mmCIF file of the N, C-alpha and C atoms, coordinates in Angstrom:
data_MODEL
# 
_entry.id   MODEL 
# 
loop_
_atom_site.group_PDB 
_atom_site.id 
_atom_site.type_symbol 
_atom_site.label_atom_id 
_atom_site.label_alt_id 
_atom_site.label_comp_id 
_atom_site.label_asym_id 
_atom_site.label_entity_id 
_atom_site.label_seq_id 
_atom_site.pdbx_PDB_ins_code 
_atom_site.Cartn_x 
_atom_site.Cartn_y 
_atom_site.Cartn_z 
_atom_site.occupancy 
_atom_site.B_iso_or_equiv 
_atom_site.pdbx_formal_charge 
_atom_site.auth_seq_id 
_atom_site.auth_comp_id 
_atom_site.auth_asym_id 
_atom_site.auth_atom_id 
_atom_site.pdbx_PDB_model_num 
ATOM 1   N N  . MET A 1 1  ? 106.440 95.767  124.060 1.00 0.00 ? 1  MET A N  1 
ATOM 2   C CA . MET A 1 1  ? 107.019 96.189  122.078 1.00 0.00 ? 1  MET A CA 1 
ATOM 3   C C  . MET A 1 1  ? 107.746 97.477  122.442 1.00 0.00 ? 1  MET A C  1 
ATOM 4   N N  . ILE A 1 2  ? 109.126 96.768  122.222 1.00 0.00 ? 2  ILE A N  1 
ATOM 5   C CA . ILE A 1 2  ? 110.307 98.135  122.251 1.00 0.00 ? 2  ILE A CA 1 
ATOM 6   C C  . ILE A 1 2  ? 110.812 97.956  120.283 1.00 0.00 ? 2  ILE A C  1 
ATOM 7   N N  . ARG A 1 3  ? 110.669 99.920  119.742 1.00 0.00 ? 3  ARG A N  1 
ATOM 8   C CA . ARG A 1 3  ? 110.853 99.733  118.632 1.00 0.00 ? 3  ARG A CA 1 
ATOM 9   C C  . ARG A 1 3  ? 112.220 100.182 118.453 1.00 0.00 ? 3  ARG A C  1 
ATOM 10  N N  . HIS A 1 4  ? 112.727 99.297  117.893 1.00 0.00 ? 4  HIS A N  1 
ATOM 11  C CA . HIS A 1 4  ? 114.681 99.851  117.532 1.00 0.00 ? 4  HIS A CA 1 
ATOM 12  C C  . HIS A 1 4  ? 114.829 100.897 116.932 1.00 0.00 ? 4  HIS A C  1 
ATOM 13  N N  . ASP A 1 5  ? 114.393 101.323 116.489 1.00 0.00 ? 5  ASP A N  1 
ATOM 14  C CA . ASP A 1 5  ? 114.983 103.209 116.229 1.00 0.00 ? 5  ASP A CA 1 
ATOM 15  C C  . ASP A 1 5  ? 115.092 103.972 117.196 1.00 0.00 ? 5  ASP A C  1 
ATOM 16  N N  . LYS A 1 6  ? 114.438 103.814 118.733 1.00 0.00 ? 6  LYS A N  1 
ATOM 17  C CA . LYS A 1 6  ? 114.148 104.192 119.923 1.00 0.00 ? 6  LYS A CA 1 
ATOM 18  C C  . LYS A 1 6  ? 115.519 103.701 120.696 1.00 0.00 ? 6  LYS A C  1 
ATOM 19  N N  . LEU A 1 7  ? 116.693 102.606 120.345 1.00 0.00 ? 7  LEU A N  1 
ATOM 20  C CA . LEU A 1 7  ? 117.667 102.487 121.219 1.00 0.00 ? 7  LEU A CA 1 
ATOM 21  C C  . LEU A 1 7  ? 118.447 103.120 120.306 1.00 0.00 ? 7  LEU A C  1 
ATOM 22  N N  . SER A 1 8  ? 119.871 102.605 121.353 1.00 0.00 ? 8  SER A N  1 
ATOM 23  C CA . SER A 1 8  ? 121.011 102.949 121.267 1.00 0.00 ? 8  SER A CA 1 
ATOM 24  C C  . SER A 1 8  ? 121.731 101.456 120.671 1.00 0.00 ? 8  SER A C  1 
ATOM 25  N N  . ASN A 1 9  ? 122.673 101.269 120.220 1.00 0.00 ? 9  ASN A N  1 
ATOM 26  C CA . ASN A 1 9  ? 123.167 100.033 120.080 1.00 0.00 ? 9  ASN A CA 1 
ATOM 27  C C  . ASN A 1 9  ? 123.435 99.701  121.251 1.00 0.00 ? 9  ASN A C  1 
ATOM 28  N N  . ALA A 1 10 ? 124.288 100.293 122.407 1.00 0.00 ? 10 ALA A N  1 
ATOM 29  C CA . ALA A 1 10 ? 124.668 99.543  123.639 1.00 0.00 ? 10 ALA A CA 1 
ATOM 30  C C  . ALA A 1 10 ? 123.631 98.894  123.431 1.00 0.00 ? 10 ALA A C  1 
ATOM 31  N N  . GLU A 1 11 ? 122.617 99.915  124.213 1.00 0.00 ? 11 GLU A N  1 
ATOM 32  C CA . GLU A 1 11 ? 121.140 99.825  124.543 1.00 0.00 ? 11 GLU A CA 1 
ATOM 33  C C  . GLU A 1 11 ? 120.873 98.367  124.498 1.00 0.00 ? 11 GLU A C  1 
ATOM 34  N N  . PHE A 1 12 ? 121.076 98.016  122.959 1.00 0.00 ? 12 PHE A N  1 
ATOM 35  C CA . PHE A 1 12 ? 119.950 96.577  122.471 1.00 0.00 ? 12 PHE A CA 1 
ATOM 36  C C  . PHE A 1 12 ? 120.683 95.744  122.668 1.00 0.00 ? 12 PHE A C  1 
ATOM 37  N N  . GLY A 1 13 ? 122.555 95.769  123.005 1.00 0.00 ? 13 GLY A N  1 
ATOM 38  C CA . GLY A 1 13 ? 122.918 94.294  123.149 1.00 0.00 ? 13 GLY A CA 1 
ATOM 39  C C  . GLY A 1 13 ? 122.976 94.226  124.342 1.00 0.00 ? 13 GLY A C  1 
ATOM 40  N N  . ARG A 1 14 ? 122.277 95.439  125.306 1.00 0.00 ? 14 ARG A N  1 
ATOM 41  C CA . ARG A 1 14 ? 122.162 95.010  127.120 1.00 0.00 ? 14 ARG A CA 1 
ATOM 42  C C  . ARG A 1 14 ? 120.742 93.888  127.273 1.00 0.00 ? 14 ARG A C  1 
ATOM 43  N N  . LEU A 1 15 ? 120.292 94.799  126.372 1.00 0.00 ? 15 LEU A N  1 
ATOM 44  C CA . LEU A 1 15 ? 118.310 94.058  126.757 1.00 0.00 ? 15 LEU A CA 1 
ATOM 45  C C  . LEU A 1 15 ? 118.303 92.892  125.551 1.00 0.00 ? 15 LEU A C  1 
ATOM 46  N N  . VAL A 1 16 ? 119.206 92.182  124.934 1.00 0.00 ? 16 VAL A N  1 
ATOM 47  C CA . VAL A 1 16 ? 119.545 91.027  124.824 1.00 0.00 ? 16 VAL A CA 1 
ATOM 48  C C  . VAL A 1 16 ? 120.100 90.238  125.490 1.00 0.00 ? 16 VAL A C  1 
ATOM 49  N N  . ARG A 1 17 ? 120.864 90.472  126.355 1.00 0.00 ? 17 ARG A N  1 
ATOM 50  C CA . ARG A 1 17 ? 122.308 89.674  126.829 1.00 0.00 ? 17 ARG A CA 1 
ATOM 51  C C  . ARG A 1 17 ? 121.376 89.742  128.249 1.00 0.00 ? 17 ARG A C  1 
ATOM 52  N N  . HIS A 1 18 ? 120.403 90.257  128.409 1.00 0.00 ? 18 HIS A N  1 
ATOM 53  C CA . HIS A 1 18 ? 119.878 90.342  129.943 1.00 0.00 ? 18 HIS A CA 1 
ATOM 54  C C  . HIS A 1 18 ? 118.078 89.812  129.389 1.00 0.00 ? 18 HIS A C  1 
ATOM 55  N N  . LYS A 1 19 ? 118.149 89.037  128.279 1.00 0.00 ? 19 LYS A N  1 
ATOM 56  C CA . LYS A 1 19 ? 116.518 88.484  127.648 1.00 0.00 ? 19 LYS A CA 1 
ATOM 57  C C  . LYS A 1 19 ? 115.397 89.236  127.549 1.00 0.00 ? 19 LYS A C  1 
ATOM 58  N N  . VAL A 1 20 ? 115.791 90.851  127.907 1.00 0.00 ? 20 VAL A N  1 
ATOM 59  C CA . VAL A 1 20 ? 114.251 91.720  127.399 1.00 0.00 ? 20 VAL A CA 1 
ATOM 60  C C  . VAL A 1 20 ? 113.895 91.154  126.522 1.00 0.00 ? 20 VAL A C  1 
ATOM 61  N N  . ILE A 1 21 ? 114.644 91.771  125.699 1.00 0.00 ? 21 ILE A N  1 
ATOM 62  C CA . ILE A 1 21 ? 114.607 91.122  123.858 1.00 0.00 ? 21 ILE A CA 1 
ATOM 63  C C  . ILE A 1 21 ? 114.741 89.866  123.792 1.00 0.00 ? 21 ILE A C  1 
ATOM 64  N N  . CYS A 1 22 ? 113.919 89.228  123.137 1.00 0.00 ? 22 CYS A N  1 
ATOM 65  C CA . CYS A 1 22 ? 114.054 87.442  122.640 1.00 0.00 ? 22 CYS A CA 1 
ATOM 66  C C  . CYS A 1 22 ? 113.521 87.137  121.030 1.00 0.00 ? 22 CYS A C  1 
ATOM 67  N N  . LEU A 1 23 ? 112.593 88.424  120.744 1.00 0.00 ? 23 LEU A N  1 
ATOM 68  C CA . LEU A 1 23 ? 112.118 87.851  119.641 1.00 0.00 ? 23 LEU A CA 1 
ATOM 69  C C  . LEU A 1 23 ? 111.949 89.489  118.795 1.00 0.00 ? 23 LEU A C  1 
ATOM 70  N N  . GLY A 1 24 ? 112.191 89.395  117.791 1.00 0.00 ? 24 GLY A N  1 
ATOM 71  C CA . GLY A 1 24 ? 112.030 90.541  116.734 1.00 0.00 ? 24 GLY A CA 1 
ATOM 72  C C  . GLY A 1 24 ? 110.545 90.411  115.894 1.00 0.00 ? 24 GLY A C  1 
ATOM 73  N N  . GLY A 1 25 ? 110.533 91.863  115.264 1.00 0.00 ? 25 GLY A N  1 
ATOM 74  C CA . GLY A 1 25 ? 109.207 91.758  114.194 1.00 0.00 ? 25 GLY A CA 1 
ATOM 75  C C  . GLY A 1 25 ? 109.335 92.438  113.700 1.00 0.00 ? 25 GLY A C  1 
ATOM 76  N N  . ASN A 1 26 ? 108.454 92.929  112.557 1.00 0.00 ? 26 ASN A N  1 
ATOM 77  C CA . ASN A 1 26 ? 108.238 93.940  111.715 1.00 0.00 ? 26 ASN A CA 1 
ATOM 78  C C  . ASN A 1 26 ? 107.014 94.926  111.403 1.00 0.00 ? 26 ASN A C  1 
ATOM 79  N N  . SER A 1 27 ? 106.915 95.841  112.671 1.00 0.00 ? 27 SER A N  1 
ATOM 80  C CA . SER A 1 27 ? 105.712 96.544  112.561 1.00 0.00 ? 27 SER A CA 1 
ATOM 81  C C  . SER A 1 27 ? 104.558 96.713  111.253 1.00 0.00 ? 27 SER A C  1 
ATOM 82  N N  . ARG A 1 28 ? 105.634 96.728  109.996 1.00 0.00 ? 28 ARG A N  1 
ATOM 83  C CA . ARG A 1 28 ? 104.477 97.472  109.451 1.00 0.00 ? 28 ARG A CA 1 
ATOM 84  C C  . ARG A 1 28 ? 103.677 95.865  108.290 1.00 0.00 ? 28 ARG A C  1 
ATOM 85  N N  . LEU A 1 29 ? 104.587 94.777  108.479 1.00 0.00 ? 29 LEU A N  1 
ATOM 86  C CA . LEU A 1 29 ? 103.714 92.947  108.095 1.00 0.00 ? 29 LEU A CA 1 
ATOM 87  C C  . LEU A 1 29 ? 103.198 92.696  109.105 1.00 0.00 ? 29 LEU A C  1 
ATOM 88  N N  . ARG A 1 30 ? 103.320 93.416  110.335 1.00 0.00 ? 30 ARG A N  1 
ATOM 89  C CA . ARG A 1 30 ? 103.067 92.892  111.986 1.00 0.00 ? 30 ARG A CA 1 
ATOM 90  C C  . ARG A 1 30 ? 103.577 91.031  111.708 1.00 0.00 ? 30 ARG A C  1 
ATOM 91  N N  . ILE A 1 31 ? 104.597 90.709  111.838 1.00 0.00 ? 31 ILE A N  1 
ATOM 92  C CA . ILE A 1 31 ? 105.007 89.627  111.574 1.00 0.00 ? 31 ILE A CA 1 
ATOM 93  C C  . ILE A 1 31 ? 106.129 89.273  112.856 1.00 0.00 ? 31 ILE A C  1 
ATOM 94  N N  . TYR A 1 32 ? 106.799 88.688  113.411 1.00 0.00 ? 32 TYR A N  1 
ATOM 95  C CA . TYR A 1 32 ? 107.831 88.495  114.295 1.00 0.00 ? 32 TYR A CA 1 
ATOM 96  C C  . TYR A 1 32 ? 108.236 86.967  114.579 1.00 0.00 ? 32 TYR A C  1 
ATOM 97  N N  . GLY A 1 33 ? 109.240 87.194  114.714 1.00 0.00 ? 33 GLY A N  1 
ATOM 98  C CA . GLY A 1 33 ? 110.453 85.690  114.444 1.00 0.00 ? 33 GLY A CA 1 
ATOM 99  C C  . GLY A 1 33 ? 111.766 85.842  115.451 1.00 0.00 ? 33 GLY A C  1 
ATOM 100 N N  . THR A 1 34 ? 112.440 84.559  115.015 1.00 0.00 ? 34 THR A N  1 
ATOM 101 C CA . THR A 1 34 ? 113.764 84.710  116.106 1.00 0.00 ? 34 THR A CA 1 
ATOM 102 C C  . THR A 1 34 ? 114.510 86.121  115.238 1.00 0.00 ? 34 THR A C  1 
ATOM 103 N N  . MET A 1 35 ? 115.535 85.489  116.609 1.00 0.00 ? 35 MET A N  1 
ATOM 104 C CA . MET A 1 35 ? 116.504 86.989  116.805 1.00 0.00 ? 35 MET A CA 1 
ATOM 105 C C  . MET A 1 35 ? 117.486 86.707  115.417 1.00 0.00 ? 35 MET A C  1 
ATOM 106 N N  . LYS A 1 36 ? 117.666 85.533  114.752 1.00 0.00 ? 36 LYS A N  1 
ATOM 107 C CA . LYS A 1 36 ? 118.324 85.005  114.057 1.00 0.00 ? 36 LYS A CA 1 
ATOM 108 C C  . LYS A 1 36 ? 117.471 84.741  112.347 1.00 0.00 ? 36 LYS A C  1 
ATOM 109 N N  . CYS A 1 37 ? 116.924 85.116  112.046 1.00 0.00 ? 37 CYS A N  1 
ATOM 110 C CA . CYS A 1 37 ? 115.982 85.132  111.463 1.00 0.00 ? 37 CYS A CA 1 
ATOM 111 C C  . CYS A 1 37 ? 116.520 85.747  110.031 1.00 0.00 ? 37 CYS A C  1 
ATOM 112 N N  . LYS A 1 38 ? 116.883 85.249  108.668 1.00 0.00 ? 38 LYS A N  1 
ATOM 113 C CA . LYS A 1 38 ? 117.400 86.018  107.754 1.00 0.00 ? 38 LYS A CA 1 
ATOM 114 C C  . LYS A 1 38 ? 116.391 86.869  107.393 1.00 0.00 ? 38 LYS A C  1 
ATOM 115 N N  . SER A 1 39 ? 115.027 87.105  106.984 1.00 0.00 ? 39 SER A N  1 
ATOM 116 C CA . SER A 1 39 ? 114.020 88.276  106.898 1.00 0.00 ? 39 SER A CA 1 
ATOM 117 C C  . SER A 1 39 ? 114.610 89.411  107.881 1.00 0.00 ? 39 SER A C  1 
ATOM 118 N N  . GLY A 1 40 ? 114.426 89.116  109.043 1.00 0.00 ? 40 GLY A N  1 
ATOM 119 C CA . GLY A 1 40 ? 114.179 89.722  110.207 1.00 0.00 ? 40 GLY A CA 1 
ATOM 120 C C  . GLY A 1 40 ? 115.409 90.297  110.194 1.00 0.00 ? 40 GLY A C  1 
ATOM 121 N N  . LYS A 1 41 ? 116.670 89.849  109.615 1.00 0.00 ? 41 LYS A N  1 
ATOM 122 C CA . LYS A 1 41 ? 117.659 90.847  109.664 1.00 0.00 ? 41 LYS A CA 1 
ATOM 123 C C  . LYS A 1 41 ? 118.036 91.664  108.608 1.00 0.00 ? 41 LYS A C  1 
ATOM 124 N N  . ARG A 1 42 ? 117.046 91.329  107.425 1.00 0.00 ? 42 ARG A N  1 
ATOM 125 C CA . ARG A 1 42 ? 116.845 92.347  106.284 1.00 0.00 ? 42 ARG A CA 1 
ATOM 126 C C  . ARG A 1 42 ? 116.137 93.510  106.121 1.00 0.00 ? 42 ARG A C  1 
ATOM 127 N N  . MET A 1 43 ? 114.636 94.037  107.277 1.00 0.00 ? 43 MET A N  1 
ATOM 128 C CA . MET A 1 43 ? 114.278 94.736  107.749 1.00 0.00 ? 43 MET A CA 1 
ATOM 129 C C  . MET A 1 43 ? 115.211 96.088  107.988 1.00 0.00 ? 43 MET A C  1 
ATOM 130 N N  . LYS A 1 44 ? 114.244 96.996  107.336 1.00 0.00 ? 44 LYS A N  1 
ATOM 131 C CA . LYS A 1 44 ? 114.741 98.304  107.908 1.00 0.00 ? 44 LYS A CA 1 
ATOM 132 C C  . LYS A 1 44 ? 114.664 98.508  109.184 1.00 0.00 ? 44 LYS A C  1 
ATOM 133 N N  . LYS A 1 45 ? 115.536 99.312  110.470 1.00 0.00 ? 45 LYS A N  1 
ATOM 134 C CA . LYS A 1 45 ? 115.257 99.688  111.835 1.00 0.00 ? 45 LYS A CA 1 
ATOM 135 C C  . LYS A 1 45 ? 114.238 100.360 111.993 1.00 0.00 ? 45 LYS A C  1 
ATOM 136 N N  . GLU A 1 46 ? 113.759 101.430 111.151 1.00 0.00 ? 46 GLU A N  1 
ATOM 137 C CA . GLU A 1 46 ? 112.352 102.154 111.898 1.00 0.00 ? 46 GLU A CA 1 
ATOM 138 C C  . GLU A 1 46 ? 110.983 101.555 111.384 1.00 0.00 ? 46 GLU A C  1 
ATOM 139 N N  . ASN A 1 47 ? 111.141 100.121 110.662 1.00 0.00 ? 47 ASN A N  1 
ATOM 140 C CA . ASN A 1 47 ? 110.319 99.288  111.179 1.00 0.00 ? 47 ASN A CA 1 
ATOM 141 C C  . ASN A 1 47 ? 110.809 98.051  111.970 1.00 0.00 ? 47 ASN A C  1 
ATOM 142 N N  . ARG A 1 48 ? 111.542 97.790  112.776 1.00 0.00 ? 48 ARG A N  1 
ATOM 143 C CA . ARG A 1 48 ? 111.980 96.338  113.291 1.00 0.00 ? 48 ARG A CA 1 
ATOM 144 C C  . ARG A 1 48 ? 111.215 97.301  114.391 1.00 0.00 ? 48 ARG A C  1 
ATOM 145 N N  . VAL A 1 49 ? 110.499 96.318  115.362 1.00 0.00 ? 49 VAL A N  1 
ATOM 146 C CA . VAL A 1 49 ? 110.287 96.282  117.227 1.00 0.00 ? 49 VAL A CA 1 
ATOM 147 C C  . VAL A 1 49 ? 110.316 94.883  117.499 1.00 0.00 ? 49 VAL A C  1 
ATOM 148 N N  . PHE A 1 50 ? 110.689 95.075  118.984 1.00 0.00 ? 50 PHE A N  1 
ATOM 149 C CA . PHE A 1 50 ? 111.428 93.718  119.717 1.00 0.00 ? 50 PHE A CA 1 
ATOM 150 C C  . PHE A 1 50 ? 110.442 93.478  120.591 1.00 0.00 ? 50 PHE A C  1 
ATOM 151 N N  . PHE A 1 51 ? 110.580 91.881  121.158 1.00 0.00 ? 51 PHE A N  1 
ATOM 152 C CA . PHE A 1 51 ? 109.157 91.521  122.295 1.00 0.00 ? 51 PHE A CA 1 
ATOM 153 C C  . PHE A 1 51 ? 110.244 90.728  123.164 1.00 0.00 ? 51 PHE A C  1 
ATOM 154 N N  . ALA A 1 52 ? 109.874 90.567  124.403 1.00 0.00 ? 52 ALA A N  1 
ATOM 155 C CA . ALA A 1 52 ? 110.388 89.504  125.587 1.00 0.00 ? 52 ALA A CA 1 
ATOM 156 C C  . ALA A 1 52 ? 110.242 88.249  125.105 1.00 0.00 ? 52 ALA A C  1 
ATOM 157 N N  . SER A 1 53 ? 108.302 88.155  124.570 1.00 0.00 ? 53 SER A N  1 
ATOM 158 C CA . SER A 1 53 ? 107.731 86.491  124.208 1.00 0.00 ? 53 SER A CA 1 
ATOM 159 C C  . SER A 1 53 ? 106.977 86.821  122.954 1.00 0.00 ? 53 SER A C  1 
ATOM 160 N N  . GLU A 1 54 ? 106.311 85.147  122.915 1.00 0.00 ? 54 GLU A N  1 
ATOM 161 C CA . GLU A 1 54 ? 105.283 84.695  121.683 1.00 0.00 ? 54 GLU A CA 1 
ATOM 162 C C  . GLU A 1 54 ? 103.815 85.704  122.087 1.00 0.00 ? 54 GLU A C  1 
ATOM 163 N N  . GLN A 1 55 ? 103.541 85.494  123.640 1.00 0.00 ? 55 GLN A N  1 
ATOM 164 C CA . GLN A 1 55 ? 102.359 86.234  123.994 1.00 0.00 ? 55 GLN A CA 1 
ATOM 165 C C  . GLN A 1 55 ? 102.242 87.255  123.802 1.00 0.00 ? 55 GLN A C  1 
ATOM 166 N N  . GLU A 1 56 ? 103.145 88.161  123.958 1.00 0.00 ? 56 GLU A N  1 
ATOM 167 C CA . GLU A 1 56 ? 103.695 89.663  124.136 1.00 0.00 ? 56 GLU A CA 1 
ATOM 168 C C  . GLU A 1 56 ? 103.103 90.096  122.497 1.00 0.00 ? 56 GLU A C  1 
ATOM 169 N N  . ALA A 1 57 ? 104.280 89.000  121.614 1.00 0.00 ? 57 ALA A N  1 
ATOM 170 C CA . ALA A 1 57 ? 103.601 89.731  119.843 1.00 0.00 ? 57 ALA A CA 1 
ATOM 171 C C  . ALA A 1 57 ? 102.169 89.259  119.750 1.00 0.00 ? 57 ALA A C  1 
ATOM 172 N N  . HIS A 1 58 ? 101.657 88.257  119.903 1.00 0.00 ? 58 HIS A N  1 
ATOM 173 C CA . HIS A 1 58 ? 100.019 88.064  119.594 1.00 0.00 ? 58 HIS A CA 1 
ATOM 174 C C  . HIS A 1 58 ? 98.965  88.527  120.447 1.00 0.00 ? 58 HIS A C  1 
ATOM 175 N N  . GLU A 1 59 ? 99.691  89.441  121.490 1.00 0.00 ? 59 GLU A N  1 
ATOM 176 C CA . GLU A 1 59 ? 98.651  90.342  122.124 1.00 0.00 ? 59 GLU A CA 1 
ATOM 177 C C  . GLU A 1 59 ? 99.117  91.648  121.283 1.00 0.00 ? 59 GLU A C  1 
ATOM 178 N N  . HIS A 1 60 ? 100.158 92.043  120.580 1.00 0.00 ? 60 HIS A N  1 
ATOM 179 C CA . HIS A 1 60 ? 99.867  93.275  119.697 1.00 0.00 ? 60 HIS A CA 1 
ATOM 180 C C  . HIS A 1 60 ? 99.420  92.991  118.675 1.00 0.00 ? 60 HIS A C  1 
ATOM 181 N N  . GLY A 1 61 ? 99.098  91.732  117.984 1.00 0.00 ? 61 GLY A N  1 
ATOM 182 C CA . GLY A 1 61 ? 98.610  91.670  116.717 1.00 0.00 ? 61 GLY A CA 1 
ATOM 183 C C  . GLY A 1 61 ? 99.437  90.837  115.667 1.00 0.00 ? 61 GLY A C  1 
ATOM 184 N N  . TYR A 1 62 ? 100.520 90.457  116.209 1.00 0.00 ? 62 TYR A N  1 
ATOM 185 C CA . TYR A 1 62 ? 101.774 89.598  115.416 1.00 0.00 ? 62 TYR A CA 1 
ATOM 186 C C  . TYR A 1 62 ? 101.863 88.794  115.187 1.00 0.00 ? 62 TYR A C  1 
ATOM 187 N N  . ARG A 1 63 ? 101.794 88.123  113.485 1.00 0.00 ? 63 ARG A N  1 
ATOM 188 C CA . ARG A 1 63 ? 101.931 86.843  113.473 1.00 0.00 ? 63 ARG A CA 1 
ATOM 189 C C  . ARG A 1 63 ? 103.112 86.086  113.286 1.00 0.00 ? 63 ARG A C  1 
ATOM 190 N N  . PRO A 1 64 ? 103.710 85.021  113.911 1.00 0.00 ? 64 PRO A N  1 
ATOM 191 C CA . PRO A 1 64 ? 104.764 83.964  113.461 1.00 0.00 ? 64 PRO A CA 1 
ATOM 192 C C  . PRO A 1 64 ? 105.349 84.427  111.538 1.00 0.00 ? 64 PRO A C  1 
ATOM 193 N N  . CYS A 1 65 ? 106.330 84.271  111.641 1.00 0.00 ? 65 CYS A N  1 
ATOM 194 C CA . CYS A 1 65 ? 107.542 83.868  110.671 1.00 0.00 ? 65 CYS A CA 1 
ATOM 195 C C  . CYS A 1 65 ? 107.175 83.272  109.818 1.00 0.00 ? 65 CYS A C  1 
ATOM 196 N N  . ALA A 1 66 ? 106.921 82.475  108.883 1.00 0.00 ? 66 ALA A N  1 
ATOM 197 C CA . ALA A 1 66 ? 107.116 81.424  108.021 1.00 0.00 ? 66 ALA A CA 1 
ATOM 198 C C  . ALA A 1 66 ? 108.290 80.741  107.986 1.00 0.00 ? 66 ALA A C  1 
ATOM 199 N N  . HIS A 1 67 ? 109.241 81.305  108.118 1.00 0.00 ? 67 HIS A N  1 
ATOM 200 C CA . HIS A 1 67 ? 110.467 81.195  107.361 1.00 0.00 ? 67 HIS A CA 1 
ATOM 201 C C  . HIS A 1 67 ? 111.219 80.564  108.452 1.00 0.00 ? 67 HIS A C  1 
ATOM 202 N N  . CYS A 1 68 ? 111.286 81.325  109.841 1.00 0.00 ? 68 CYS A N  1 
ATOM 203 C CA . CYS A 1 68 ? 112.140 80.936  111.070 1.00 0.00 ? 68 CYS A CA 1 
ATOM 204 C C  . CYS A 1 68 ? 110.950 80.329  112.177 1.00 0.00 ? 68 CYS A C  1 
ATOM 205 N N  . MET A 1 69 ? 109.692 79.931  112.406 1.00 0.00 ? 69 MET A N  1 
ATOM 206 C CA . MET A 1 69 ? 109.109 79.940  112.817 1.00 0.00 ? 69 MET A CA 1 
ATOM 207 C C  . MET A 1 69 ? 108.104 78.972  112.531 1.00 0.00 ? 69 MET A C  1 
ATOM 208 N N  . ILE A 1 70 ? 108.411 78.223  111.355 1.00 0.00 ? 70 ILE A N  1 
ATOM 209 C CA . ILE A 1 70 ? 107.837 77.045  110.912 1.00 0.00 ? 70 ILE A CA 1 
ATOM 210 C C  . ILE A 1 70 ? 106.469 76.146  110.954 1.00 0.00 ? 70 ILE A C  1 
ATOM 211 N N  . LYS A 1 71 ? 106.861 75.914  112.389 1.00 0.00 ? 71 LYS A N  1 
ATOM 212 C CA . LYS A 1 71 ? 105.797 75.319  113.390 1.00 0.00 ? 71 LYS A CA 1 
ATOM 213 C C  . LYS A 1 71 ? 104.996 76.378  114.362 1.00 0.00 ? 71 LYS A C  1 
ATOM 214 N N  . GLU A 1 72 ? 105.197 76.902  114.311 1.00 0.00 ? 72 GLU A N  1 
ATOM 215 C CA . GLU A 1 72 ? 103.831 78.179  115.219 1.00 0.00 ? 72 GLU A CA 1 
ATOM 216 C C  . GLU A 1 72 ? 102.992 78.648  114.155 1.00 0.00 ? 72 GLU A C  1 
ATOM 217 N N  . TYR A 1 73 ? 103.776 79.058  112.948 1.00 0.00 ? 73 TYR A N  1 
ATOM 218 C CA . TYR A 1 73 ? 102.603 79.302  111.652 1.00 0.00 ? 73 TYR A CA 1 
ATOM 219 C C  . TYR A 1 73 ? 101.955 78.540  111.067 1.00 0.00 ? 73 TYR A C  1 
ATOM 220 N N  . LYS A 1 74 ? 102.395 77.657  110.915 1.00 0.00 ? 74 LYS A N  1 
ATOM 221 C CA . LYS A 1 74 ? 101.454 75.903  110.356 1.00 0.00 ? 74 LYS A CA 1 
ATOM 222 C C  . LYS A 1 74 ? 100.272 76.458  111.645 1.00 0.00 ? 74 LYS A C  1 
ATOM 223 N N  . LYS A 1 75 ? 100.901 76.386  112.455 1.00 0.00 ? 75 LYS A N  1 
ATOM 224 C CA . LYS A 1 75 ? 99.051  75.976  113.837 1.00 0.00 ? 75 LYS A CA 1 
ATOM 225 C C  . LYS A 1 75 ? 98.350  77.417  113.375 1.00 0.00 ? 75 LYS A C  1 
ATOM 226 N N  . TYR A 1 76 ? 99.002  78.592  113.845 1.00 0.00 ? 76 TYR A N  1 
ATOM 227 C CA . TYR A 1 76 ? 98.822  79.969  113.119 1.00 0.00 ? 76 TYR A CA 1 
ATOM 228 C C  . TYR A 1 76 ? 97.479  79.528  111.597 1.00 0.00 ? 76 TYR A C  1 
ATOM 229 N N  . LYS A 1 77 ? 98.000  78.952  110.480 1.00 0.00 ? 77 LYS A N  1 
ATOM 230 C CA . LYS A 1 77 ? 97.679  78.929  109.772 1.00 0.00 ? 77 LYS A CA 1 
ATOM 231 C C  . LYS A 1 77 ? 96.001  78.529  109.884 1.00 0.00 ? 77 LYS A C  1 
ATOM 232 N N  . ASN A 1 78 ? 96.773  77.366  110.556 1.00 0.00 ? 78 ASN A N  1 
ATOM 233 C CA . ASN A 1 78 ? 95.550  75.454  110.834 1.00 0.00 ? 78 ASN A CA 1 
ATOM 234 C C  . ASN A 1 78 ? 94.043  75.911  111.860 1.00 0.00 ? 78 ASN A C  1 
ATOM 235 N N  . GLY A 1 79 ? 94.700  77.645  112.105 1.00 0.00 ? 79 GLY A N  1 
ATOM 236 C CA . GLY A 1 79 ? 93.455  77.717  113.229 1.00 0.00 ? 79 GLY A CA 1 
ATOM 237 C C  . GLY A 1 79 ? 93.734  78.749  114.024 1.00 0.00 ? 79 GLY A C  1 
ATOM 238 N N  . PRO A 1 80 ? 92.926  79.557  115.365 1.00 0.00 ? 80 PRO A N  1 
ATOM 239 C CA . PRO A 1 80 ? 93.149  79.551  116.019 1.00 0.00 ? 80 PRO A CA 1 
ATOM 240 C C  . PRO A 1 80 ? 94.145  79.765  117.015 1.00 0.00 ? 80 PRO A C  1 
ATOM 241 N N  . LEU A 1 81 ? 95.038  80.610  117.926 1.00 0.00 ? 81 LEU A N  1 
ATOM 242 C CA . LEU A 1 81 ? 96.259  80.426  118.750 1.00 0.00 ? 81 LEU A CA 1 
ATOM 243 C C  . LEU A 1 81 ? 95.392  79.772  120.073 1.00 0.00 ? 81 LEU A C  1 
# 
């Protein structure tokens, strides 16, 4: 898990280009989603975290976003992952 407020803009861009960062999350709400999610783009920088994979997000106790990851969210709501 990488915190956004600890990254410079150049470093953030490099990590995205090299696919080190694939998903974004909200540390206060414990939700993760795609990098293009409208909800994720609106959150405060100090609450934003990044993950390399869904597995990493699950290991940190985050759940899928109901807006951008509908299929994964339904699986989460209907039973254990």
